[in-house]
N, C-alpha and C positions, 0 to 999 in steps of 0.2 A: 753473042753476048760479049760484053767489054770486059777486060781485065778486072777492074773494080765490081763488076757485077757478079762475076764468077768468084771473086774474094771476098765480097759480104757475107756470106753464112761464117767463112771463118772468123770474120772481124767481128759478127754478132757475139761470137761466144767471149770474147775478150769485154765487147763493150756490156753485156749483159752481167758479166763479174765485176766491173768496175762501179755499174750503178747499184749492185747489190752490196758492194762493201761498205760496212758502218761509217767509214768517214764519209763515203758519198751520200749514203742514204741519211745520213744525220745533217750532212750540209744541206739536203734537198729539204729536210723538215725544219731546218732552223733551229736544230737542238745540239748540234756539235760543240763540244766544248772549244774555246778559242784557243786553247795550247797547241793541239795538233795543227791547226790551220795555219798557227803563225809558222810552226816548224814548214808546213809546206810552203808559204810564202817566203819565207827565207831561202828555201831550198831551190823555187822556181826561180829566184833571182839568180842564183849561183847557174840554173839550167839555161837562161835566157842568153848569159855571156857567151855560151859555148853554142847556143842555138846561133847566135849570129855568126860565129864562126863557120857553122854547116853553110850557112847561105852564101858566105865570102868564097867559100870553097866551091859551092855549087854554081857560081857565077862564074867562076875561071873554068869550070869543064862543062859550061852550057853550049850545046852544038848550033846555038843560032843567036843572032844579035837580040831578037825579041826575048828569049828566055833568059839570057846574061843580064838583060836589062830588069825584069821581072825580078828576080834573085838580087839583084843589086838593089832595088827598090825596098825588098823586103828585108836586106841587111840594115838600110837605111831607117827602115821603121821599127826595126826591132831595137837597135841601140840607141836611137834619137827620139823615138816616141812612148814604145812599148816599155821600156826600162825607166822612164820618166813618170807614166802612168802606174807602173808597179811601185815605185817610191812612194808615190801619193797614197796607193791603196794599203800599202805596207804601214804607211803613218796612221791610217784609220784605227789599226791594231797596237799603235804604240810603238812599232818598229821603228827605230830610227834608220837615216842613210848610212850611218857610222855602222850599224849593226848590220845590215845587209851586205858593207862591204867586207866585212869582217867575217862572213858566215863560211865555215868550212863546209865542203860537201860531202855529204853523207854517203855511206859505202854505196847504196843505190843510185844517187846522183852521179857519183863518180864514175861507175860503170855503165850506167846510160849513156852520160855526155861522152865517155871516150869511145864508145861504140859509135856515136853518131860523126864524130868528128873523125874517127879511124874510116869509117865507111865514106865518108865525103872526100876524104884524104886519098885514099888508095883504091876507091872504087870507080864504078862509071858514074856518069850523070844520072843514069836510069836507077842507079843502086842509091844514090842520095836522095830522089825522090820518093822510092819505096821506103826509106829508112826514116824520112820525115813524115809521111802522110798519116802514121797513128797519131801522134801528136794532135795535130788539126782535126782528123776525122774524130778521133775519140775524143776531144774536149767537145766538140759541136755535138756530137750524139749523145753524151752525157747531159749537156746542159740542156737541149732541147727535151730531153725525157725528164729532167728534174722540172724544167717550165711546165710541163703539161703535166705535172701532178700539183701545181698551184705555187705561187710564189710565197716564200716563207715570210715570216715576220721579222727576223733578223735582218736589216737591210743590207748589213756587209756580207752576207751570203747570197741575197737576193741579186747585188751587184755582181757578183762571179757568175750567175746564172745569166744575168741579162747579157754581159759582154760576150759569153761564148755560145749563148743560144741567138744571138743578136744578128741583123742583117747583114752586118759588115764582116764578122767572122764565119757566117754561113757560105757567103760568096767566096771569103778566102779558101774555104773548105772545097766548094765546088770546083774552084780553080784547080786546087791540087789533085782532088780526083781526076777532072778533066785530063791533066799533064801527066798523072799517072797511065792511063788509058791511051792516050796518045805515044809516050814513049815505049809502051808494053807492044803496041800494035808494029813499033818499028823494032823491035827486036827479035830475038830466036827464042825459039822453046827453052833451050837451057838458060837463057837471060830472065827469062818471066819466071820461072822454077826458082831462080835466086832473088829476084824479088819478093817472090811469095815469103822465104825464108827472111828477108830482112825483115820485110812488113811485120812477120809474126813476132820477131825478136823484140823490135821495138814496142809492139802491141802489150806483150809480155812486160817490159819496162815499165809502161805506161801503169800498168795495174800496181806493179811494185812500187812505183813512185808515191802513189795513193797510200798503199799499205806500209811503207816506210814514216809517211808522216803520221800516219795514225797510231804507231809503235814509237815516234818521235825517233828514228833511229840514229845513232850515234858509232863511232869508232869505239870498240870496246877495249883497245892498246894504244 
């Protein structure tokens, strides 16, 4: 049994909780009020900036040229392609580029991105992969489950589902799962236990990221 096969029952608990959250359930139904989702869009833009840093740090720690190249490609895709697409998507909700740039990270966004960047900075390459995996795996699993329920009439929410349930993102998720398995196979039992703990922390943050958007979380002082 591979490392991610063994991890799957644990992961399923988090994916179930995310799909059952009212923010995600209503997104899938097409009934979600735009304001919480606009909050999510703004916070996800902030997240993507730090996500790029994690790929940069991962490239520096990659143990092979092939893995270094892949992380460098993902860094380039994040900051030069995905962020442009995110700006275009935000514009569909009336969010300007200036508003995106001025977004202050919420407490949850700050905590999540600080955790990811710190893990990539002070941890091993395997630690970085384990911390990154829930973002890809969780989004893909969530979108695929929503897609299976039927496409919502709200085109902007349907677009979100199409993106993360689509072939390109599914292939990226499968790549990350395969990479996690390969890294885990090269690691000690102690390392693998640490990977599991890092994965669970990121998965918890994935849930909290949705919940924070639902509550339109902001600093109280």
